[in-house]
Steps between C-alpha positions, in 0.01 A plus 500: 500500500245237423759221493603578858141532620408164348800338663412642843145367471622164370797434731479752784398373842325699766559462873322663795631839607526650151782278371524419130748227420652517152814301570443256214558770236630828650695487823638151559473311175490755220339485159777671302277578200237660723775693680631625166151625402469668842835674443399609148190664644696684770752614238213630285330679790819672618676547163491881511573545871868585476600203714867413527478213751264224610479430876335211680513328836601140550386248427179481297555825315837399357378291203252755361744786567778327306265437208392867500863608520589273210221633278569865593877447486543638854693384806308324776585531868325316778458599860634226725333356809831406659801726524800353319832542681642651183239775458634848549333839492171341608149644522248312718134504589247267662232320299213294639412184305124441489538137390765407755372740771847620596721804464818503293781749505576533132805660342644631177838642419492876444742422213206346312224745601603862460361846439564444128246216489144514373368160596220261422412269791371156392348243736271201491229630738354825624301437818539753781790671325762413762781404259419800280523735798838351583615577145370856534703540819816364338451721192454803726819416687688470171341807341371279217172567317230239465352508150245233584422168658382191315334204667402172339205457735327758720261409780281811481314416820819553702535862375875520439434698183328773700813559710723517192265729306487736801880521474475591132632164373383365165369147552439243225362156588445231239231308685286656772332269750184667625416233756604166644186469713392143568824399326353601166734698273331808350705697247410852390615720212518812715717614787 
């Protein structure tokens, strides 16, 4: 996705510790046209995967997941970071946030993630794979199948893909950051 790569190089900001800030166009303020093109690409990549539901985790994955769901005409469910008082039949797991450096107990209603589901997980970033591993745990608890995982941006140097590939998960990333050394953004075409 050349449009996405250009935007990362133009507007992305690098911070020490392997942090890439894209909040001006992806995960705080969103460029809706860019997000639509991102969703079109995910829909194209996973068109023949037999998916019946899109899953994401709040909050930054919600916008791209909804766009993908809209294009693929599929329901979207998001894993919550806080347990609502009204949630019944709940599945939970713990996810570590790299950016915020804290653990979250996340939850989803088993009513919305079942053994009948073949899901596509969509998120903004793949770093160490912590959120993705949480989704794998929730899917296992529900008996759901994971058809694939799509990430807008992957930080290859943090090796989250390796963990997911070892688990047999199909991973598609639209922009792969090879390095953020010296706060210089280096994008590659390969995983």
